[in-house]
C-alpha positions in Angstrom: 128.1 111.1 83.6 131.1 108.4 84.1 128.1 106.5 86.0 126.0 106.8 83.4 127.8 105.9 80.1 129.2 102.6 81.7 125.6 101.7 82.4 124.9 102.6 78.7 127.7 100.3 77.8 126.4 97.3 80.3 122.7 97.5 79.9 122.9 97.2 76.0 124.1 94.1 75.6 122.7 90.5 74.5 122.2 89.2 78.1 120.9 92.2 79.4 118.5 93.1 76.7 117.4 89.0 76.5 116.7 89.9 80.4 114.2 92.3 79.7 112.3 90.8 76.7 111.3 87.9 78.2 110.4 90.4 81.1 108.4 92.4 79.3 106.9 89.7 77.8 106.4 87.3 80.3 104.2 90.4 82.5 102.1 91.2 78.9 100.8 87.9 79.6 100.3 88.2 83.6 98.7 91.2 83.3 96.8 90.2 79.8 94.9 87.5 82.7 92.1 88.6 84.7 92.7 87.9 88.3 95.9 88.1 87.7 98.5 91.3 88.9 101.7 93.0 88.3 102.9 91.5 92.3 101.6 88.5 91.6 104.0 87.8 88.5 106.9 89.6 90.0 106.5 87.6 92.9 106.2 83.8 90.8 108.9 85.3 88.5 111.0 87.1 91.9 112.5 82.8 93.1 113.9 82.7 89.4 115.5 85.9 89.1 118.2 84.6 92.0 119.8 81.8 90.1 120.9 85.1 87.0 124.0 86.8 87.3 124.8 90.4 88.0 121.7 92.6 87.7 120.0 90.1 84.8 117.5 89.5 87.3 116.4 93.1 88.9 116.0 94.0 84.2 114.1 90.8 83.9 111.8 92.5 87.1 111.6 95.7 85.3 110.3 94.0 82.4 107.7 92.1 84.3 106.7 95.9 85.8 106.4 97.5 82.8 104.6 95.3 80.8 102.6 93.8 82.9 100.7 97.0 84.2 99.7 97.7 80.2 98.7 94.5 79.7 95.4 94.6 82.1 94.1 97.6 79.2 93.6 94.4 76.6 91.3 92.6 78.7 90.2 96.0 80.0 89.3 97.6 76.0 88.1 93.2 75.0 86.0 91.7 77.5 85.3 95.0 79.9 87.4 93.4 82.2 90.1 94.6 83.9 93.2 92.4 83.5 94.8 94.8 86.6 93.3 96.7 89.0 95.8 99.7 87.7 93.8 99.3 84.0 90.0 99.6 85.5 89.6 102.9 84.2 90.6 102.4 80.8 87.2 100.3 80.9 85.2 103.5 80.7 85.7 103.8 77.5 88.0 101.3 75.8 85.3 98.5 75.8 82.7 101.5 74.4 85.6 101.7 71.2 86.5 98.0 70.5 82.0 97.3 70.4 79.6 100.3 70.2 82.2 102.5 67.6 83.5 98.3 66.0 87.4 99.2 66.4 89.2 97.5 69.0 92.1 97.8 67.0 92.1 101.2 67.6 91.2 101.3 71.2 94.1 98.9 71.9 96.5 101.3 69.7 95.8 103.9 71.5 96.8 102.0 74.8 99.8 100.9 73.8 100.6 104.5 73.1 99.7 106.0 75.4 101.3 102.8 77.8 105.1 103.1 76.3 104.2 107.2 76.0 103.7 107.4 80.1 106.1 104.2 80.8 108.9 106.4 78.9 108.1 109.8 80.3 108.6 108.4 83.7 111.8 106.9 83.2 113.1 110.5 81.8 111.5 111.8 85.3 114.1 109.2 87.7 117.4 109.7 85.4 116.3 113.6 86.2 114.3 114.2 89.9 116.5 111.0 91.7 120.3 111.6 92.6 119.4 115.5 93.0 116.9 114.0 95.9 120.0 111.6 96.8 122.1 114.5 97.7 119.2 115.5 99.9 118.8 112.9 101.3 123.0 112.3 102.4 122.0 114.2 104.6 119.1 112.5 106.5 120.7 109.9 109.9 118.8 107.3 112.5 116.1 110.1 112.8 115.0 110.6 109.5 115.3 107.3 108.2 112.6 106.5 110.8 110.7 109.5 110.3 111.3 108.6 106.7 109.6 105.1 107.4 107.0 105.4 109.5 105.3 108.3 107.2 105.8 105.6 103.9 104.1 103.3 106.7 100.9 105.4 107.4 101.1 107.0 104.1 100.1 102.9 102.8 97.2 102.7 105.1 95.4 105.3 104.2 95.4 105.2 100.7 95.3 101.7 100.3 91.9 100.3 101.9 88.0 101.9 102.1 88.9 101.1 105.9 92.1 102.3 107.4 91.6 100.1 110.8 91.9 97.3 108.7 94.7 99.4 106.6 96.3 99.8 110.8 95.5 95.8 111.2 97.6 94.7 108.2 100.7 97.9 109.3 100.5 96.5 112.8 100.7 92.7 111.3 103.7 92.5 109.2 105.8 95.5 111.8 104.9 92.3 113.8 106.4 90.0 111.4 109.7 92.0 111.1 110.1 91.1 115.4 110.8 88.2 114.2 114.2 86.1 114.5 117.7 87.4 115.9 116.7 90.8 117.9 118.9 93.3 116.0 121.2 94.2 118.8 120.5 91.9 121.8 121.2 88.1 119.6 117.7 87.0 121.4 115.9 84.9 119.2 111.9 86.6 119.7 108.9 84.2 118.3 110.5 81.8 116.5 108.3 79.3 118.6 111.7 77.6 119.3 112.3 76.2 115.7 115.3 77.1 113.8 112.8 78.2 110.5 111.9 81.6 112.0 115.6 82.3 113.7 116.1 84.6 110.8 113.2 85.8 110.2 109.4 85.4 108.3 111.5 84.9 104.9 110.7 87.4 102.7 110.2 85.9 98.8 107.4 82.7 100.5 105.3 85.6 102.3 105.2 87.3 98.5 104.0 84.7 96.6 101.6 83.6 99.6 99.6 87.4 100.1 99.9 87.9 96.0 99.8 85.2 94.2 98.9 82.4 96.3 95.9 84.0 98.2 94.8 85.2 94.9 94.9 81.5 93.0 92.1 80.5 96.1 90.1 83.3 95.1 90.1 82.1 91.4 89.9 79.0 91.9 87.2 79.6 93.9 85.3 81.6 90.6 86.4 78.7 89.0 83.9 76.3 90.6 81.3 79.2 90.3 81.3 77.8 86.4 83.0 81.1 84.6 82.8 80.4 80.7 85.2 81.7 79.0 85.0 85.4 77.3 84.4 85.8 73.5 86.6 87.8 72.0 86.6 90.8 69.2 88.4 90.3 65.5 91.2 92.5 65.7 92.6 94.0 62.0 94.2 97.8 62.8 96.7 98.1 65.0 99.2 100.6 64.0 98.5 103.6 65.9 96.9 106.8 63.7 98.5 110.9 63.4 95.3 112.2 63.8 95.1 109.4 67.8 98.6 111.0 68.8 97.8 114.7 67.5 94.4 114.5 69.8 96.6 112.8 73.1 99.4 114.2 73.7 98.3 117.1 75.9 96.1 114.7 77.5 99.2 111.8 77.2 101.5 114.1 79.2 99.8 116.0 81.5 98.8 112.1 82.9 102.4 111.1 82.7 103.2 113.8 84.9 100.2 113.1 87.5 100.9 109.8 86.8 104.9 110.3 88.6 103.6 112.6 90.9 101.2 110.2 92.4 104.0 107.1 92.0 106.3 108.8 94.3 104.1 109.4 96.9 104.9 105.4 99.5 101.9 103.8 99.3 99.8 104.6 96.1 99.9 103.3 93.3 99.0 102.8 89.1 94.6 102.4 89.6 94.6 105.9 91.9 97.1 107.2 89.1 94.6 105.9 86.3 91.9 107.4 87.3 93.1 111.4 88.8 94.5 111.4 85.4 91.0 110.0 83.7 89.3 113.2 85.9 91.5 115.5 84.7 91.6 114.1 81.5 87.3 114.7 81.5 87.5 118.5 83.1 90.5 119.7 80.4 88.4 118.2 77.7 87.1 120.4 75.0 84.4 117.6 74.6 83.9 116.4 77.8 81.0 114.5 77.4 82.6 112.1 74.5 83.8 110.5 77.3 82.5 107.1 78.5 81.6 106.9 75.0 84.7 105.8 73.0 86.6 108.8 73.6 90.8 108.3 72.1 91.7 111.1 75.5 89.7 109.0 77.5 91.9 106.1 76.4 95.2 107.6 76.6 95.0 109.7 79.9 94.4 105.8 82.3 96.5 104.5 80.4 99.7 107.0 80.3 99.2 107.9 84.2 98.8 104.9 85.2 102.8 103.5 83.5 104.0 106.1 84.4 103.9 104.8 88.0 106.7 102.2 87.1 109.7 105.5 86.8 107.4 107.9 89.9 107.4 105.0 92.3 111.0 103.4 91.4 111.8 107.5 92.5 111.8 107.0 96.1 112.9 103.4 96.3 116.5 104.0 95.5 116.9 107.9 97.1 115.5 106.8 100.0 114.5 102.6 100.4 110.6 103.8 100.4 108.9 101.4 97.9 106.0 103.5 96.5 104.2 100.5 95.9 103.3 97.0 96.3 104.7 96.5 93.2 108.0 98.3 93.9 109.0 96.2 98.0 108.6 93.9 95.1 111.5 94.9 94.2 113.1 95.7 97.2 112.9 92.7 97.6 115.0 91.1 95.1 117.6 94.6 96.2 117.7 92.5 99.5 118.0 89.8 98.7 120.8 90.4 95.9 122.9 92.4 98.6 121.7 95.7 97.7 120.8 98.0 99.8 118.1 100.9 98.2 119.2 104.9 99.3 121.5 107.6 99.5 124.7 105.7 100.8 123.6 103.8 97.0 124.0 106.8 94.1 127.7 107.6 95.8 129.0 103.6 96.6 126.4 102.2 93.0 126.5 105.3 90.9 127.0 102.8 88.0 124.0 100.3 89.0 121.6 102.1 89.9 121.8 104.6 86.2 121.7 100.7 84.9 118.8 100.6 86.3 116.8 103.6 84.7 118.5 102.2 81.7 117.1 99.6 81.6 113.5 100.7 82.0 113.7 103.4 79.4 114.9 99.3 77.8 111.8 98.1 78.9 109.5 99.5 78.4 111.0 100.1 74.5 110.9 96.2 74.5 106.7 97.0 75.8 105.8 98.6 73.2 107.3 96.8 70.2 105.9 93.7 71.7 102.7 95.1 72.0 102.2 95.7 68.5 103.7 93.2 67.6 101.2 90.2 69.3 99.0 92.6 70.2 96.7 89.7 68.1 98.2 86.8 69.5 97.8 88.7 73.5 94.6 89.2 73.0 93.1 86.4 72.1 95.2 84.9 76.2 91.8 85.7 78.0 90.2 83.1 76.5 92.2 80.4 77.6 89.9 78.5 80.1 91.4 78.7 84.0 90.8 75.1 84.2 94.6 75.6 83.0 95.6 78.8 85.1 95.0 78.0 87.9 96.4 74.3 88.7 99.6 76.4 86.4 99.5 79.6 89.4 100.3 77.2 92.3 102.8 75.5 90.5 104.1 77.8 89.3 104.3 79.0 93.2 105.5 76.0 94.9 108.4 76.0 92.4 108.6 79.8 93.1 108.8 79.0 97.3 110.6 75.9 96.7 113.6 77.6 94.6 115.7 80.1 97.0 116.8 78.2 99.4 115.4 74.4 98.3 113.2 74.0 101.4 111.3 72.8 101.3 109.5 74.7 104.3 108.7 77.1 102.3 106.2 75.6 100.8 104.2 74.9 104.1 105.3 78.2 105.5 103.4 79.3 102.0 100.5 77.9 102.1 100.3 78.7 105.7 100.5 82.0 105.0 98.4 82.3 101.7 95.5 80.3 103.5 95.4 83.2 106.1 95.7 85.8 103.8 93.0 84.6 101.0 90.7 84.8 104.7 91.8 88.5 105.3 91.0 89.8 100.9 88.0 87.9 101.9 87.1 90.0 104.8 88.6 93.1 103.2 92.2 93.7 104.4 94.5 95.5 101.7 97.5 93.3 101.1 99.9 96.4 100.8 100.4 97.6 104.6 101.1 94.0 105.5 104.5 93.1 103.7 105.6 97.3 103.9 104.9 97.2 107.0 107.4 93.9 107.2 110.0 95.6 105.2 110.0 98.7 106.8 110.3 96.9 110.0 113.3 95.7 110.3 114.6 100.0 109.0 111.9 101.0 111.4 113.3 99.4 114.9 117.3 99.8 113.5 117.0 103.5 113.2 114.2 104.3 116.9 117.2 102.0 118.5 120.2 104.9 117.3 118.3 107.8 117.3 117.2 106.6 121.0 121.0 105.7 122.3 121.6 109.5 120.3 118.9 111.0 122.0 119.9 109.3 125.6 116.8 107.8 125.4 114.5 111.3 125.0 112.0 111.3 122.6 112.0 115.0 121.6 115.1 114.0 119.0 111.7 113.5 116.0 111.0 116.8 117.0 114.0 119.0 117.4 114.9 118.1 113.7 113.3 120.2 111.3 113.0 116.7 109.1 112.4 114.3 111.1 109.5 116.5 112.5 108.1 117.8 109.0 107.7 113.9 108.5 106.3 113.0 112.0 104.0 115.7 111.6 102.9 114.5 108.3 102.2 110.9 109.5 100.0 112.2 112.3 98.6 114.4 110.6 97.2 111.3 107.7 96.2 109.0 110.6 94.5 111.7 112.2 92.2 112.7 109.4 89.4 110.5 109.1 88.8 111.1 113.0 89.0 114.5 112.0 86.9 114.4 109.0 84.3 112.4 111.0 84.4 115.4 114.1 83.6 118.1 111.9 81.2 116.2 110.5 78.9 115.2 113.5 79.3 119.2 114.7 78.1 120.4 111.5 74.8 117.7 111.4 74.0 118.8 114.6 74.4 122.3 114.0 70.7 122.7 112.3 69.3 121.5 115.0 70.7 122.8 118.1 69.9 126.7 115.7 65.6 125.2 115.3 65.5 124.6 118.7 
């Protein structure tokens, strides 16, 4: 408890509060702009956090993370276009309430209330579960860490794209990126192509900016070239929450928040999955399911509380085991590592105050998100009307500055542009970006612990199946990859049975 109270004292200082406030403001602005995502906002802001003292940069990223998830609901409700994929389900009832019922302020108020509820609930869940999981993870050795990394990578390839083949290809590409640079044990250069630039490996930050920001900027530029006019917005009046809405949506917010935390804690999932699951469960449990899709308050509260609850849920595996829960926490992992902090069970033992400072920062980020949401909602609602001809060049400028800011190396800009063009082509081919970046991040963990495990077992791979935890994780990973093939085979056998019976 000493670490927790020390974290409270450190977090509630003007310096850290200002960092969270600024991050939440930037996050809402990013989330409220169609075409920009929470991960894109994190990658653009990330390079600038390295010049901030202490954990102020991490606090800023927490603010961006929470604010951008909420900000996507603004455009979902006002112009029927989710600002981020996390808010896609909010469109179903948010837009009808704003247009058919003529209550855009009420819809935005419910969205803000549910987002804050889900975010604070996830922070409480993180505070209660993370230390317990860290104690369990203290018993992990190299085989368990390798199996855990394999498990996390297979889960993300299974749920991050419609095509598991493309997800696997992306994960393999990320693992190949992780082998670039000096070998961890022999010091021999690998895949450096004779250049000094790749000696230290693939640069995380320029690659993240390329995958999540620059490629999306190219996509937005393409849409701008097609001459899409800026949307027309509705007038917003009453934005304060109503007591009857709170009483009606409270059970839904509780249920959806639990769903969001659980889904967020599963590596590879995200707010979009949590939002849809929360929405479907709310409709199933509702006394009036026929009102869903026509402006139901529960239909707004369910996806918004679920997708915001993933913020704390996704931090659970990151802080306790060093495995990102989603693409956003993958960026956070990169930030931790660049700040010299290695997430995992030892983090709770060696830097307990830092861990609790992050948890307290998550609480503060959600509170500022709520205050900014209600205070500046009428202003934020005008963001989608900003012409793309202004926003797209601004995105590219931030990408260039962000790639250059970390090392003051112009080669980082060249690499970012090249990787961004490749990422744009991959997006056109419907590839998913999270497997690539997680493959890069987890590749080093996998290689290091694989080598150590083989040394312990004298070259026998059986070590991964003779230890209970690593065996369970490996079997789950294998089952996850094999499930689509088995399901296809079962469907084929079932489809052939009637024909054989007829013969």
